[in-house]
N, C-alpha and C positions, 0 to 999 in steps of 0.2 A: 307150741307151750302154755302150759299155765302162767298165773301170774306167779303164784309159788314160786316157781321154777327158774323164774326170771328176776325176781324179787329177794334171792338168798343164795348165799355162796357155800360152796362146797366144801370141805377140810381139808382136799387139796389146796384151796383156794385160801383158808385159813395158813395154812403151815406156811406157802407161797409167800406170804403177809411177812410172817412172822421170821423166815429165812431170810428175805429182801432187804428188810429193815436190820436184822445184825450184821451181813456182809456189807462191809464195807470196804475204807483202804485201809484201815487198822493191820488187817493180816499178812497186809501187802508192805507194811510200811516199819513195824514196829521192831520188830528181829534185831535189825542192827545195830539198837539203841540197848536193846539187853545183854546185846554180847560186849557192852563196853567195859562188863561189870562181873559179867557171868558168861561160863563157858562152860560148863558139865551141860550135856546134851540132855542129861536127865532132868536136870534143874528146868533147865531152858521146854520142854515139854511137861514137864509138870506145872508151868506157871499157863499154861493154855489149858490144860486138864482141870486147873485148879478154877480154872476165870469158867470152862464151862460148867461147874459144878458147882460153882456160886449160881450160873443165871438157872438153871437146871433147879435149884431151890428156889429159887425165885418163881420159877414157871409151875413147879408141885402147887404153892401156894395160893398163887394166881388161878389154877385152873381148881382148888378148892373154893375159894372165896367168888370165883363167878359164877359157879354153878350151885350156886346158892343165891346168889343176887345177879340173878340173870338181864343185865341190863347192860346195854352198850355206854362208852364212857369213859372206862379204866378208872383209875386211882378216882376220876369224879365223881364217879357212879358209888365205889365201893366204900370212900371214906363219907359221903356223906350220910350214909346207912348204917357205917359199924361206928364213927363217932358224931357227928354234928355235920349239917348242912357246910356251914361256914370253912371248916378243915375241907371238905369236899372241893366247895366253891374256890379255895384259893389251890388246890392243885388243880382245878382243871381250870382258874385263870393265867397259871404258868403255861398249862401245854397251850393256853388260846393265845397266848401272845407272842409269847419264843420258845415253847417247848418243841414245836415242831419246824416251826418257819425260822430258827438259826440253823439247825441240824440239815434241813433241805438247802439254805443259802450256803453252807458249806461244801457239802456235796454236789453243789452247783459249780462254785468255784474251783473246786479238784477236777470236774467234768474237765472242766475247759486247758487246764492246765495238762493233765494227760494225753486229751485228744493231739495228736501229732500234726492237723494241720492248726498253725497259728491264725491268731486274728486280731486286729486291732481293734475290736469291741468286745472282747470276752465276757465283761458285763452284761451286752447286752442278748447275745448267745447265750448265755442262762439263763437270761430273765426270760427268752423265746422259748427256751427249753419248759421249764416250768411251767409256762403258758399252757407250752400243747398238752405237757401232762394235765393240765389243770382241767384242759378243756375235753380229755377221754374221758375222766372220772365225772364230767356234769351232766354226762349221757344217762349211764342205767348203770344199775350193779353187774347185770351182763357181762356190757363191753368193760366195765374196770377191771372186772375178774379175768376177762380171757388176755387181756394187756397186761395184767400181773402175771397171771400164768408165764404165759411164753417170755416175758422178760426176764422171769427166775431160772425157768428152766435154762435160756441159752447163761445166766451167773451162774449157775451150779455145775452145767453139760461144760463150763470153757474151767470152774476149778478145777471137776473131775478130769479131764483132760489133762490139766497142765500136774496135777496128785498123779494118776494113773503111769505118764510119760516118765514123772523123777523117780517114778517106784522101779521102773521097768529098766530103764539105763543104768549103765554101771557109774560105781558113784566116782567121782574124779579123784584125780590123781592125789589128790592136795584137795580135803573136804574138811569142814567146821565141826565133823563128826570128833567130839572128845569127852572123855572121860576121866582126867586125870586128875582133875581137881577135886576132892571131896562132896560127893553131894548134898550130907546131909549139913556143909561148911556152907555149901551155897545156898538151901533154902530155908538155911536162917538168918539170911544175913539181910540188914537193911535194902541194898538193891535188890534181894530178892520179892520182897513185900515195897516197894517203889514200883516195880517193873508190874506185881501184879494189879494194881491199881489201874496202869492205863491200860493191861490186856483186859480187864474187865470192863473198859471203855469199847473196846474190841468188841462183844457182846452185847452192848445194850441193844435195846431193839427186842430182846427174847420178850415182852409182855403185849406187845404188839396186838395179839389176836384176842384180847381182854376190851380193848376199844371200839370193839365191831359186834360184841356178843346178841346184840339182835339182829344180827343181819344172817345168822348162820341158819339152816336149815333144822338143825336138833344141838341145841347150844351145850345142854348138859352131855352130851359123848361128842361133838365135834369141837370146842374149847379147849380140854386137858389133852386130847390128839394136835390138835395145834400147837398148842404152847410147849410143849414135853416135845413131841417129834420133830418140832423145827427147831428146837435148842438142843436135843441130842443130834439132829444131821451138821449144826454148822460147828459144831465141838471137834467130832469126827474131822470135817474139812480144815477147819483151821489146824489142828496139832498135825494132821498127816502134809498140810501145807510147808508148817514151819520144818518137818523132819526134811521135804525134799528140799527145802533151800537149804540145810545145813547139811544134805548129802553131796551137795553139787559144788558148792562152793569154797574156796579156802576164807579161812577167818579172817583172815585180815582184808579180803576184800568185802567180807561185811561187815563187822563193825565199824558203829557210827553211822553208818548209810543209810540215806532215807527209802533209797530205790531198792529195795533187794529181791524185791517181784522182778524186775529187769533185767535184774545182775544173773539172778536165778535161771532165768528163760533164755542169758545168752550166753552164759556155758553149757546150757542142756542141747539149745538146737540152734543157736548163731546168731549173729548178729540182725541179720533179716527178721528170723522170730521176733527177736527183741525189739524190734519197731512196732511190729504189730501188736508185742504187749499191751504198748499203751493204748491201742483201739480196744482192745479187751476189756480193759479197765474200766476207761468211759462208759462201755454197753452194761458191765457190773455196775457203775453208780445209777446209770439208770434204773435198773431194775430197784433200788433203795428211794430212789426219790421219788416213785412210783407210788410205794409205800408207805412213804410218811404222807405223801399229797392227799391219799386216800385216808389214813386212819385219823390226821390233825382235827380233820372239818367234824369230824363224829364227836368230838369233845366237845365243840362248840352247839353243835346241834342237841347235845345232850342237857347242855347249861339252857340251851334257848327252849326248852320243853317246861324248865322251870321256874325259869327266872325271866320276866316281863321284859325286862332291859333287852334283851339279846333275842326277841323271840323275833324280829326280821330276820334270822338266819336258821329258823327253824327247816325241818327236811320238804322238800316241795312233795306233792301228789305220790311221783315215783319212789320216793323214800330217800330222796339223793338229796348233799344237804349242799346245794347249789352256792347257797349265797356264802355260807360258809365255805367252801372253797375256795372263792375268788377272793373271799376278806383272809384267808391263810397268804395267798399268790400278794395280795397286798402287800403285808406284812415282811413276805419271804424278799418281795423288790427294796423295798426300804431300806434292810439289813444289809441286801447285796450294793444298794448305790451307796451308805454309809461309811459298811467295812467297816461294825459294831460286832456285828454277831459272832465271833473270836470271842470278844472279851464277855457277851452275853452265855456262850457257853460254858462258861467256867461255871457262874455261881445256878445256872440252869441246869446243870449236872447234875450238882449238891439239894438245892432242890427237889430236883426228878428223885434224886437214891433218899430224900427224906419221904418222900409221899410213896417210895416202893417198900420202904422199910416199916411203914406205918399199915399195909396191907399186909406184911406178911404177919406183922403182930398181930392185925386183925381177925388171922385164923384161928388165933387162941381166944378170943374175942366171941365167934362165931359158934367156937365149938362147945362155947358153955351157953350161949343166948338160944342157937338154934339148931340141938341133939334134930329134933324131926327133919329139919330140910337137909342136914348133913347126910342122912341114911339113902338120901335120896339122888345125891352128886357126889362128887369126885372127892375121894381122899386121898389124903396126901402121905406117902409112905413113912413107916418110920418114923412117924411124929412123936416128938418134936425136933429130930434131928437135923435135917434142913432146915429147918427156921431157926435154932439155936444158931449154927452156922453161918448163915444169910444175916441175922442180924449183929451179932462179933462183927465179921467182916466189913457189912453195910458203915457200922460206928465208926470202926476204924476209919475207914477211909472219906469220911466225911469229916471227920477229925484233922484228919489228914489233909483236905481242902483247903478247910477254912486256917490250920495253922500257915499253910505253903502261899495263900492266896486271899489273904484277911481285909484286904481292897473290894475286889470284886465280889467276895460275899457281901459285904457287908453294902455293896450298890442295890444290890439283886434283894435287899429287905427292901429298900422303896417301892418295886416293883410288887412287892409284896402290901405294902403298906395302900399303894393305888387299888390293888385288888378286891383289900378291905372296904375303902371306900364305896368301890362301885358292886360290891356286897350289899351295904345297908341301903343304896341308893335303889338297887333294886327291890331289897324289902319294904321299902317306903312307896316305891310305886306299886305295889301288890298289894298294900293295906289302903291305901287312897281311893 
């Protein structure tokens, strides 16, 4: 096998990373809270379709930008070139410090809670899980690709089996399918708007392939397919999954409940299969943790190429950011042991939303500055329809977050200031 084959990944692996990053516990837990204020089945399914459309709008823009700026690192690479290096650096700083470590910590804690075998040391089990996955990704892109593809295939297969089973079985005598309340009244309500914000969080991760652009065999072809294809797959799975839940469970049993997936499996297949569902959820989370462990250090390695302060975390001779992988592991462990990752997730989500927003706005800038380059890359369809949709919804969600969690958002600014300090330190080191 040639070096190129070993050190580059396929389109399928790219899609696996996107799907694995996107699919978490949100699709199995959030329906119950949506049903507290919404009951029209059409409105509920519209929530998940709109969430997918928002993610797809972002994927279109990232595919266009990524085929012009063919560099790994996601927002760090894109914003550095479109706007100014300090903007890209701060975006990379957020990813480096908490952008991936906090979601990894959250997913690991969820893993220990869903796994049916209880232990007196859940945090230790979670740390060992991250260590094992980090070790797998420290060897080569070949081993990373195989592990990611296998775990993602298991994840998608489990969800597909659940959906097919739910569609094939007759609906329960009592179920949550309901079209009595006016559809327009529900989709224009405040409750629908709030629910859309949380649904959009369930779709986060649609941009994952943009962090490893340079690792594709053919980025111009592979990146758009990975981003857009992965997002479409998850949108279909998420929407059908909610319909299956509504089809088999009475409304009263779903409303306000966190474990809607377990309840639905219990109604469809019985108590024994419901117990096994906890194992299935755990397997789903392993794939997502693996994808984040793989992708996050690529941002650190991209920063290390340009800023001497971080040169220690460059890729090794095999093109693997081993030191950056273990730095992320260390940060994740600190967050797990301190229990601060849930608070960090709030402001982290806001800041990452701002970064994504700037990338989407960047499509307008690149179309003016790089007309020749754009003709060779991917072009977002129906431009600028999807971009305007993404910008409007993103601004509204960012404003909502600041209004509802002002303290966490203000605290997040301290991390930005610290990142700014390291930026100027890096510049000074370069000049000296």
